C-alpha positions in Angstrom: -0.8 -36.0 49.0 2.5 -36.7 47.2 1.5 -37.3 44.1 -0.4 -33.3 44.5 2.8 -32.1 46.2 4.8 -33.5 43.8 2.8 -31.8 40.6 3.2 -28.4 43.4 7.4 -29.0 43.2 7.2 -29.9 39.4 4.9 -26.5 38.6 7.3 -24.4 40.8 10.7 -25.7 38.5 9.2 -24.9 35.1 7.5 -21.8 36.2 11.1 -20.7 37.8 13.4 -22.2 34.4 10.3 -20.5 32.1 10.9 -16.8 34.1 14.6 -17.9 34.0 14.9 -18.0 30.2 12.6 -15.3 30.1 14.7 -12.9 31.7 17.7 -14.2 29.6 16.2 -14.1 26.5 14.8 -10.3 27.3 16.5 -8.3 29.4 19.3 -9.8 30.1 20.3 -10.2 26.0 22.2 -13.0 27.3 22.3 -15.3 24.1 24.7 -13.6 21.7 27.7 -15.0 19.4 30.7 -13.8 17.2 33.2 -11.0 16.8 32.2 -8.1 15.1 34.5 -5.2 14.5 34.6 -1.8 12.2 38.5 -2.2 11.1 39.4 0.7 9.7 41.5 0.2 6.1 44.8 2.2 7.7 45.6 2.8 3.9 42.7 4.8 2.8 43.7 7.4 5.6 46.3 10.2 4.5 49.6 9.7 5.8 49.4 13.8 6.6 46.5 12.0 9.9 48.9 9.5 10.9 51.9 9.4 12.8 53.0 6.4 15.6 54.0 6.2 19.2 56.9 3.9 19.7 56.3 1.8 23.2 60.1 2.2 23.5 58.7 6.1 25.2 56.6 3.8 27.4 53.5 2.8 28.5 50.5 4.1 25.9 47.2 4.9 28.0 43.7 5.6 26.6 40.2 5.7 27.7 37.3 4.2 26.1 33.3 3.7 27.1 31.9 0.5 25.8 28.7 1.6 24.0 27.0 -1.8 23.8 26.3 -4.7 25.4 29.1 -7.9 24.9 32.3 -6.1 24.4 33.9 -9.1 23.5 37.6 -8.1 22.4 40.2 -4.9 21.5 41.6 -4.3 18.5 45.3 -2.7 18.3 46.8 -1.8 15.2 50.6 -2.9 15.4 53.4 -1.5 13.0 57.2 -2.0 13.3 56.9 -5.3 15.1 59.0 -7.7 12.8 58.2 -12.2 12.1 61.2 -12.9 14.6 61.1 -10.1 17.2 60.7 -11.1 21.3 59.3 -10.0 24.0 55.9 -9.9 25.1 52.9 -7.0 24.5 51.3 -6.3 27.9 47.6 -5.4 27.8 46.0 -4.2 31.3 42.2 -3.1 31.4 41.5 -0.9 34.5 38.2 0.8 35.6 37.9 4.6 36.6 38.9 3.6 40.4 42.1 2.2 39.6 41.4 -1.6 39.9 42.4 -4.3 37.6 39.6 -6.0 35.4 41.7 -8.1 33.4 45.0 -8.4 31.9 47.2 -10.5 28.7 51.0 -11.3 28.0 51.1 -11.8 23.9 54.3 -13.1 22.3 55.4 -10.7 19.6 56.4 -13.0 17.5 52.9 -14.2 17.9 51.6 -10.3 16.5 51.9 -9.8 12.6 53.4 -6.8 11.6 51.2 -3.8 9.7 47.4 -5.4 10.6 45.0 -5.2 13.9 45.7 -8.1 16.3 42.7 -9.3 18.1 42.8 -9.5 22.1 39.6 -11.4 23.6 38.0 -10.3 26.5 36.3 -12.3 29.4 34.9 -10.1 31.5 31.8 -8.3 31.8 31.9 -4.1 30.8 28.9 -1.8 31.5 27.6 0.1 28.7 28.4 3.9 29.8 31.3 3.4 32.0 34.4 4.4 31.9 37.6 2.0 31.0 41.0 2.4 31.4 43.7 0.6 28.6 47.3 0.0 28.9 49.8 -0.8 26.2 52.9 -1.6 27.5 56.0 -3.8 25.5 58.9 -5.6 27.7 61.6 -8.4 27.0 62.3 -6.9 23.6 65.2 -5.4 20.7 62.8 -3.8 18.4 60.1 -2.4 20.0 56.7 -1.9 18.2 54.9 1.1 17.3 50.5 2.1 17.5 49.7 4.1 14.5 47.7 7.4 15.8 45.9 10.2 14.3 44.6 13.5 14.7 41.2 12.6 13.3 38.5 13.3 15.9 36.5 10.7 16.8 37.7 7.8 14.4 36.4 5.3 16.8 33.0 7.0 19.4 34.6 4.5 22.2 37.4 6.2 22.4 37.3 8.8 25.4 41.1 10.4 25.6 43.6 9.1 23.5 44.8 8.9 19.3 45.6 5.7 18.7 44.3 3.5 15.9 42.2 1.2 18.3 38.8 -0.5 17.3 36.6 -2.4 19.0 34.3 -5.5 18.7 31.2 -7.2 19.8 29.2 -9.8 20.3 25.9 -9.8 18.2 22.3 -10.7 19.7 21.0 -14.1 18.7 18.2 -13.2 18.6 16.7 -10.6 17.7 13.6 -8.2 19.2 10.7 -9.9 17.3 12.6 -13.2 17.4 13.0 -12.5 21.5 8.9 -11.6 21.3 8.2 -15.1 19.9 10.2 -17.2 21.9 8.7 -15.7 25.1 5.3 -16.1 23.7 6.0 -19.7 23.4 7.4 -20.2 26.7 4.6 -18.4 28.3 2.0 -20.2 25.9 3.4 -23.8 27.3 3.8 -22.6 30.7 -0.2 -21.9 30.9 -1.1 -25.4 29.2 1.2 -26.9 32.3 0.2 -24.8 35.1 -3.5 -25.4 33.9 -4.0 -28.6 35.7 -3.7 -27.0 38.8 -6.9 -25.2 38.4 -11.0 -25.9 38.3 -12.4 -26.7 35.2 -13.3 -23.5 33.9 -9.7 -21.3 34.8 -7.8 -24.5 33.5 -10.0 -23.8 30.4 -9.3 -20.1 30.1 -5.3 -20.8 30.1 -5.3 -23.8 28.1 -6.9 -21.6 25.3 -4.6 -18.3 25.9 -1.8 -21.0 25.9 -3.4 -22.8 22.5 -4.0 -19.0 21.0 -0.1 -17.5 22.1 1.0 -20.9 20.3 -1.3 -19.9 17.6 -0.2 -16.8 17.2 3.6 -17.2 17.4 2.9 -19.9 14.1 1.7 -16.9 12.3 3.4 -15.1 13.6 6.2 -15.8 12.7 5.9 -16.6 8.9 4.4 -13.4 8.9 7.4 -11.7 10.2 9.8 -13.4 8.4 8.3 -15.5 5.6 9.5 -19.1 7.0 7.9 -21.4 5.5 7.7 -20.5 1.4 11.1 -19.6 -0.1 9.6 -19.2 -3.4 8.6 -16.0 -1.6 10.2 -14.4 -3.6 7.6 -11.4 -2.9 7.7 -11.1 0.2 10.5 -8.7 1.3 9.8 -6.2 -1.5 6.1 -6.7 -1.5 4.2 -3.5 -2.1 7.4 -1.0 -1.2 5.9 2.0 -3.3 2.6 1.6 -1.5 4.8 1.2 2.3 6.6 4.4 1.2 3.6 6.7 1.9 3.6 5.6 5.3 7.2 5.8 5.9 7.5 9.1 4.3 5.0 10.7 6.7 6.6 8.7 9.4 10.0 10.1 8.3 9.2 13.6 7.9 7.5 13.5 11.6 11.2 12.8 12.7 12.5 16.0 10.7 12.4 20.1 12.1 10.2 21.0 9.5 8.9 20.2 5.9 6.7 22.1 3.2 2.6 21.0 4.2 0.0 23.2 4.6 -3.7 23.9 5.3 -5.7 21.4 3.9 -2.8 19.2 3.4 -1.5 18.7 6.7 -5.0 17.0 7.9 -3.9 13.8 5.2 -2.2 10.8 7.0 0.0 9.3 4.4 2.2 11.4 2.0 5.4 11.0 0.0 8.6 12.9 1.0 10.4 14.3 -1.0 13.8 16.5 -0.9 16.3 17.6 -2.8 17.2 14.1 -4.1 13.8 13.0 -4.7 11.6 10.2 -3.2 12.2 7.8 -0.8 11.2 4.3 -1.5 11.1 2.3 1.5 14.0 3.2 3.6 16.1 4.3 0.0 16.2 7.7 -1.2 15.2 7.4 -4.8 18.5 9.4 -5.6 19.0 11.2 -8.5 21.7 11.3 -11.1 24.0 14.1 -11.3 25.1 15.1 -14.5 28.4 14.8 -15.5 29.2 15.5 -19.1 30.3 18.3 -21.7 28.4 20.5 -20.1 28.5 20.1 -16.5 30.7 18.0 -13.9 29.2 16.5 -10.8 26.1 19.0 -11.5 28.1 22.1 -12.2 28.0 24.1 -15.0 31.1 23.9 -16.7 31.3 27.6 -16.6 30.9 28.1 -13.1 27.9 30.1 -13.1 25.1 27.3 -12.3 24.0 24.0 -11.0 21.8 21.5 -12.3 19.1 19.8 -9.9 16.1 17.2 -10.1 12.6 18.3 -11.1 10.7 17.4 -8.4 7.4 19.0 -6.2 10.2 19.5 -3.5 12.6 21.6 -5.7 9.9 23.1 -7.2 9.1 24.8 -4.8 12.0 26.2 -2.8 13.7 27.1 -6.6 12.4 30.5 -6.3 14.0 33.9 -8.3 15.4 35.6 -4.7 16.0 32.7 -2.5 19.8 31.6 -1.9 21.3 28.2 -1.8 23.8 27.5 0.8 26.5 24.7 -0.1 28.4 22.4 2.3 31.5 24.9 2.7 29.3 27.6 3.8 28.8 29.8 1.1 25.5 31.1 0.1 24.4 32.4 -3.3 21.2 33.9 -4.5 19.0 32.1 -7.3 18.9 34.5 -10.3 17.9 32.8 -12.9 15.2 28.9 -12.6 14.7 27.0 -15.9 13.2 23.2 -16.3 14.6 21.2 -18.7 12.6 17.6 -18.8 13.7 16.0 -15.2 16.2 18.6 -14.1 15.8 22.5 -13.1 18.8 24.9 -13.8 20.1 27.3 -11.2 21.8 30.5 -12.3 23.1 31.8 -9.4 25.7 35.7 -8.4 28.6 33.4 -8.2 31.2 33.4 -10.5 33.4 30.3 -8.8 31.7 27.2 -7.8 32.9 23.7 -8.4 32.2 20.3 -6.1 36.1 20.5 -5.1 35.4 23.9 -3.7 31.7 23.9 -2.8 31.3 20.1 -2.2 28.6 17.7 -3.7 25.4 18.8 -4.7 24.2 16.2 -2.4 24.9 19.0 0.3 23.4 22.1 -0.6 19.9 23.4 1.2 17.8 26.2 0.6 17.5 29.7 2.1 14.7 32.3 1.8 15.2 35.5 0.4 15.7 37.0 3.8 18.6 34.1 4.8 16.5 32.6 7.0 16.5 28.2 6.2 13.8 26.8 4.2 12.0 23.2 5.3 14.3 20.6 4.1 11.2 18.6 2.4 8.0 18.4 0.8 5.4 15.7 2.5 2.9 15.2 -0.8 -0.4 14.3 0.3 -1.8 10.8 -0.7 -5.0 12.1 -1.1 -7.5 8.9 -2.1 -7.7 8.5 1.4 -7.7 9.9 4.8 -4.2 7.7 6.4 -5.8 7.3 9.5 -2.9 4.2 9.9 -0.3 7.1 9.5 -2.1 9.3 11.9 -1.8 6.4 14.8 1.7 5.5 13.4 3.2 8.5 13.6 2.3 8.9 17.4 3.0 5.2 18.4 6.4 5.6 17.4 6.9 9.5 18.9 10.3 8.1 20.5 11.7 6.1 17.6 14.4 6.9 15.4 12.9 5.8 11.4 15.2 2.8 11.8 13.6 1.4 14.6 10.0 3.1 14.0 9.4 0.4 10.7 10.4 -2.7 11.9 8.5 -2.1 15.4 5.3 -1.6 13.6 5.5 -4.2 10.7 6.1 -6.3 14.2 2.8 -4.5 15.4 0.4 -5.5 12.0 1.6 -9.3 11.7 0.8 -9.7 15.4 -2.9 -8.0 15.4 -3.0 -10.1 12.2 -2.7 -13.1 13.5 -4.2 -12.4 16.3 -7.9 -11.9 14.6 -7.3 -14.6 12.3 -6.9 -17.0 15.4 -10.3 -15.5 16.7 -12.1 -16.3 13.5 -10.8 -19.7 13.8 -11.6 -20.0 17.3 -15.3 -18.5 16.6 -15.4 -21.4 13.4 -14.6 -24.2 15.9 -17.0 -22.7 18.1 -19.4 -22.5 15.3 -19.1 -25.5 13.1 -16.2 -27.8 13.6 -12.7 -28.5 13.8 -12.4 -29.1 10.1 -13.4 -25.6 9.7 -11.2 -23.7 11.9 -8.2 -26.0 10.5 -8.9 -25.1 6.7 -8.9 -21.1 7.8 -5.9 -21.5 9.8 -4.1 -23.7 7.0 -5.1 -20.9 4.5 -4.4 -17.8 6.6 -0.8 -19.5 7.6 0.4 -20.7 4.3 -1.2 -18.6 1.8 1.9 -16.3 -0.2 -1.0 -13.1 -0.6 -2.1 -13.6 3.2 1.8 -13.4 4.2 2.7 -10.4 1.7 -0.2 -8.3 2.9 -0.2 -8.7 6.7 2.6 -6.7 7.8 2.6 -4.2 5.6 2.6 -0.7 7.2 -0.2 1.2 4.3 -2.7 -1.9 3.4 -2.9 -3.3 7.5 -4.5 -6.2 6.9 -6.4 -7.0 10.1 -8.6 -4.3 9.2 -10.4 -6.0 6.5 -11.0 -8.8 8.8 -12.0 -7.6 11.5 -15.6 -7.1 10.2 -15.8 -10.8 9.7 -14.7 -11.8 13.4 -17.4 -9.2 13.8 -20.3 -10.8 12.2 -19.2 -14.2 13.0 -19.3 -13.6 16.8 -22.8 -12.3 15.8 -24.1 -15.1 13.9 -22.8 -17.3 17.5 -24.7 -15.1 19.7 -27.4 -13.6 17.2 -30.0 -14.5 20.4 -28.5 -12.4 22.5 -29.5 -8.7 22.5 -26.9 -7.1 24.4 -24.6 -9.0 21.5 -26.8 -8.3 18.5 -26.2 -4.4 19.8 -22.6 -4.7 20.4 -22.2 -6.2 16.8 -24.1 -3.4 15.4 -21.7 -0.6 17.0 -18.7 -2.8 15.8 -19.7 -3.1 12.5 -19.6 0.9 12.0 -16.5 1.0 13.6 -14.8 -1.7 11.5 -16.2 -0.3 8.5 -15.3 3.4 9.5 -12.3 2.6 10.4 -10.7 0.1 7.3 -12.5 2.9 4.9 -10.1 5.7 6.5 -7.8 3.2 5.6 -8.0 2.8 2.1 -11.3 1.9 0.3 -9.9 -1.2 -1.1 -11.8 -4.1 -1.4 -14.6 -3.0 1.1 -17.6 -5.2 -0.9 -15.5 -7.6 -0.2 -14.9 -6.8 3.1 -18.8 -6.4 3.4 -19.7 -9.6 2.7 -17.8 -11.2 5.0 -19.4 -9.0 7.4 -22.5 -10.4 7.2 -21.4 -13.7 5.5 -22.2 -16.3 8.3 -25.1 -14.3 9.0 -26.8 -15.1 5.8 -25.2 -19.0 5.4 -28.1 -19.1 8.9 -30.5 -17.0 7.2 -31.0 -19.7 4.5 -30.7 -22.4 6.9 -33.6 -21.5 8.8 -35.6 -20.8 5.0 -34.5 -24.0 4.2 -36.5 -25.5 7.9 -38.8 -23.4 7.4 -38.0 -21.4 11.3 -40.0 -18.3 10.4 -38.9 -17.4 14.0 -35.1 -17.3 13.2 -35.9 -16.2 10.4 -37.2 -12.6 10.9 -34.5 -12.5 13.6 -31.8 -13.3 11.3 -33.6 -10.6 8.6 -33.6 -8.1 10.9 -29.8 -8.5 12.2 -28.4 -8.6 8.6 -30.1 -5.6 7.6 -29.9 -3.4 10.8 -25.8 -4.8 11.2 -25.8 -3.6 7.0 -27.4 -0.2 7.5 -24.8 0.0 10.1 -22.0 -1.0 7.9 -23.1 1.5 5.7 -23.1 4.3 8.0 -19.5 3.4 8.8 -18.8 3.3 5.7 -20.6 7.2 4.9 -18.6 8.6 8.4 -15.1 7.7 6.5 -16.5 9.5 3.3 -17.3 12.6 4.9 -14.5 12.6 7.1 -12.6 12.2 3.5 -14.9 14.7 2.1 -14.2 17.2 4.1 -10.4 17.3 3.7 -10.3 16.9 0.4 -13.0 19.3 0.2 -10.9 22.0 2.3 -14.1 21.9 4.8 -16.6 21.9 2.1 -18.0 18.0 2.4 -19.8 18.3 -1.1 -17.6 19.5 -3.2 -15.2 17.2 -1.4 -17.8 13.7 -2.3 -17.5 15.3 -5.9 -13.6 15.7 -6.2 -13.7 11.6 -4.3 -16.0 10.3 -7.1 -14.4 12.3 -10.1 -10.5 11.6 -9.0 -10.7 8.4 -7.3 -14.2 5.7 -7.6 -14.4 7.0 -11.7 -10.8 5.7 -12.2 -11.2 3.2 -10.2 -14.8 1.8 -11.4 -16.3 1.4 -14.8 -18.0 4.0 -16.9 -15.4 7.0 -17.0 -14.7 9.5 -19.3 -11.4 8.4 -21.2 -10.8 12.4 -21.6 -10.7 13.1 -18.4 -7.6 10.3 -17.9 -4.2 9.6 -18.8 -3.9 7.3 -21.5 -2.5 4.7 -19.4 -6.0 4.2 -18.0 -8.0 4.0 -20.8 -7.1 0.0 -21.6 -8.8 -0.4 -17.8 -11.8 1.2 -18.8 -12.6 -0.4 -22.0 -11.4 -4.1 -20.9 -14.6 -5.9 -19.9 -15.7 -7.4 -16.6 -15.5 -11.1 -17.8 -11.9 -10.2 -18.8 -11.1 -8.9 -16.1 -12.8 -12.1 -14.0 -10.9 -14.2 -15.7 -7.7 -12.6 -15.5 -8.3 -13.9 -11.8 -8.4 -17.4 -12.5 -5.2 -17.6 -13.5 -3.3 -17.8 -10.4 0.2 -15.6 -10.7 1.7 -17.9 -7.5 1.1 -21.2 -5.0 -2.5 -21.3 -3.4 -1.0 -22.2 -0.8 2.3 -23.4 0.2 2.5 -26.3 -2.0 -0.7 -26.4 -4.1 0.0 -25.2 -7.6 -1.7 -21.6 -8.7 -2.9 -23.8 -12.1 -4.9 -25.6 -9.9 -7.2 -22.7 -8.6 -10.3 -23.9 -11.5 -10.1 -26.8 -10.3 -10.4 -26.1 -6.6 -13.1 -23.5 -7.3 -14.9 -26.2 -9.6 -14.8 -29.1 -7.7 -16.9 -28.1 -5.2 -20.0 -28.0 -7.3 -19.6 -31.5 -7.8 -19.7 -32.5 -4.4 -22.7 -30.6 -4.4 -24.5 -32.7 -7.7 -23.5 -35.9 -5.5 -24.6 -35.0 -2.3 -28.1 -33.9 -3.7 -28.1 -37.4 -5.3 -27.3 -39.1 -2.1 -29.5 -36.7 0.1 -26.7 -35.6 2.0 -27.0 -31.7 0.8 -25.6 -29.2 3.4 -27.3 -26.2 2.3 -25.8 -23.4 4.3 -22.0 -25.1 3.3 -23.5 -24.3 -0.2 -24.4 -20.9 0.8 -21.1 -20.4 1.9 -19.4 -21.7 -0.6 -21.7 -19.1 -3.6 -21.3 -16.2 -1.2 -18.0 -16.3 -0.7 -17.5 -16.9 -4.5 -19.1 -13.6 -5.0 -18.2 -11.8 -2.2 -15.2 -12.1 -4.0 -15.9 -11.0 -7.8 -17.7 -8.2 -5.7 -14.5 -6.5 -6.5 -13.8 -7.1 -9.9 -17.0 -6.3 -11.3 -17.0 -3.2 -9.2 -13.5 -2.2 -9.4 -13.1 -3.1 -12.4 -10.5 -1.0 -13.9 -8.7 -1.1 -10.0 -8.4 -5.1 -11.3 -7.4 -4.3 -14.5 -4.3 -3.2 -13.3 -3.6 -4.5 -10.0 -3.1 -7.9 -10.8 -0.1 -8.1 -8.2 -1.9 -7.5 -5.6 -5.6 -8.2 -6.1 -5.6 -12.4 -6.3 -6.0 -11.5 -2.0 -9.5 -11.1 -3.1 -9.7 -15.0 -2.6 -8.7 -15.6 0.9 -11.8 -13.8 2.1 -13.6 -17.0 2.7 -13.6 -18.7 -0.9 -10.8 -20.6 -1.2 -11.2 -21.6 2.5 -14.6 -23.0 2.1 -13.5 -25.2 -1.2 -10.7 -27.0 1.2 -13.1 -27.7 3.8 -15.6 -29.2 1.2 -13.0 -31.2 -0.5 -11.3 -32.3 2.5 -15.0 -32.9 4.0 -16.1 -35.4 0.8 -12.9 -37.1 0.9 -13.1 -37.8 5.0 -16.6 -38.7 4.5 -15.9 -41.3 1.8 -13.0 -42.9 3.5 -15.3 -42.8 7.1 -17.7 -44.8 4.8 -15.5 -47.7 3.3 -14.5 -47.5 7.1 -17.7 -49.0 7.8 -17.8 -51.1 5.4 -14.8 -53.1 6.1 -16.3 -53.4 10.0 
C-alpha cells in the first residue's frame, strides 16, 4: 500500500513537471536568449532630417509600446558627451498610470559619444501596453544631447516623441516546430511512465501512444531540420521549382486580385507572375532593369518609353490604351507596345519621365482604359494535374501570412509523413517481426531521398505511402469482412487523392498497395491452402479494381477542367500533353527538341541510370554499394534454398518490390530519363528496406548458428 501511495505521489510530481514545462515551452514562451536590436545607421540619415535635444533643457519624455515579448533593453543615441564628462544619466520607465517600473543611473563617463548606448531592462513588459520613458542628466558640466528626427515612425514602438531610440528583444530559444516536438517528447515520456498505473489493456494503449510520439519526433525532427545528414546539401533547396507552384497559389490567395478566369481558376496549383517575374519559393525572380547607351534604370534616354520584362502577366496588361501609374502617382497612357526578346518596350504619352522623377520601374502598376486598377498579378495554372494539395493548403492557411503559412504547412507534411511511416512500421512488426519493422524505420529515418521529399508542399510524400499502409492493414485482417470492405474504400480514396495531387510514381504506389497481399497469396499457393488462396485472390482483385476506380475518378476530375467541361476532350489533352511526354511512343514532331533524347532512350538505358546512386543509400552507406545491396539477397536465397530454409514470402516481397520500383522507370521512361534528380525515390517503396532486412536476417541467423555450436 505504501508503494502504491509512493507511486501515485511520484506520478503526480512527474505530471506537474511535464505540464509546467509544456506551458513554459509553449504558451508562456519562457525560454529566451540574447539582446537583439535593429540599430539605425545615423550617418546615413540626411542632416536636414536630424536635430538635437540638449538635456540641459530638462527632462526628455517619450512613450513606447512593446511589439514583442521579451523586451530586454532600450538603446539611446547620445551625442556631445566627452569621454571625461562628469555626472549621471538617469533613465526611468513608468506605466500609463505613472507608476515607476524601473530606473537606472549611469555615469556619463561610461557612455561613448556619438554611439548607441544599451540599457538593460529587468522587468516584464506587456505587448500592447503603453509605457513612458524619462531621460535626464544631473550633476554634469557638459549636458549630452539626444538625436531627434522629423522622419515619422523610424521605430514602430514609439508612440510619442521623436528621439532616436531603438528597442532590443530577446529571441525565443525554440522556434515553433521545435516547441511542438519538445512537447510531444514530454507527453510521450509521461504517457509511458503513467501507463504502469493502469490495467494491461490501457497500459498497452498508453505505451503505444508514448512510443508513437517518440518515434514521431525522431522522424519529424529529421524531416524538418535534416538533423542526421550534413552531407545532404540538397535539403534546404530541394525542388524549389516544384514548391513554387504551391507557394504561388498561396501568394495569389493573399493579394486583392490576380488574373485567372474560367477553367483556369479550377486548378489547384499555379505559377505566380507579376511585373517583376515568377516567384521561386519565397523569392521573386527579379528581371534585370536595363541600363546601357539607350536606357537608364529601365527608362528610355529619349524620355518617351520604359522597358519591362516580357512575361505572361505583362503580356496581359501591356495593351495599347491601358495606363501605367508610377510611384510618384503620375499616370500615362500606353501608346505603343513592342516586344524586344525578353523585354517589352512601352511608349507612353509623356515627354518627361525618368527614374529620379517617377521612381523605380519595379513600383509601376497598371490601369485599364478607364483608369481603373488592373489585377496586380497572374496565376498561370499548372495544368498537368488537378492540384488538390493547393486547394487544401490555401484553405488551411487563410488566416496566416505567406511567411507563416509555408513553414506551418511544411511542418504538417513532415508530421503526417512521419505518422504514416510509423503506422507502417507498427503494422509490419505485428505482421512479421521487429527486425522488418526496424529496417523500414531506419530507412525512412535516414534516407536522404525520403527526407528531402517529406516536407515538400508539392510532392506531399505521405500520399504515396497511405496505400501501402491500407494494403498492409488489409493483409493483417484479411479474414475480417468488414476490414476488407473498409480497405476497398480506402484503396479508392487513397489512390484518388494521390492522383489528384499528381500522377508521379503511380504504378509503384499501386504495387505497394497489394504487395503484402500478393506475398501472402504466393505463400498460400506454396502451402496448397486453396481456401486462403481464393480469399486472397478475390481480395487482391477487388482491391486492384477499386484502386483503378480511384485513378479513373481522378482522371475524370482532371479532364473536366482540362477540357473545360468536356471530359473526353480533357482526356485527349491529358494523353497528348502529359502522358505522351512522360512515356514512350511520342511523335517527335509534337514536342520540343529538348525532350527528344528521352524519347529515343531505351528502357534498358534508363533502368541502368538508376543503379548509379547520386547520394548515400541511407546515412553512412555509400551509394556505390546499391548494386551490391540489390544483388546480395539473391545469393542469400540460393544459400537458403540449398539449406532447405527458404522463405517464399520474403522472396516474393523482394521480387515484387523490385519490379514495382522499376515499373515507373519502364512506364514513364521519358520522365525517368530527365528526372534523375528526383526519381531515385522509387527504390524506397520497399525494395531497399527488404534488401537490408534480408541481409541483416542472414547475418543474425549465421551468428545464432555459430553461437549454438559454441554452446
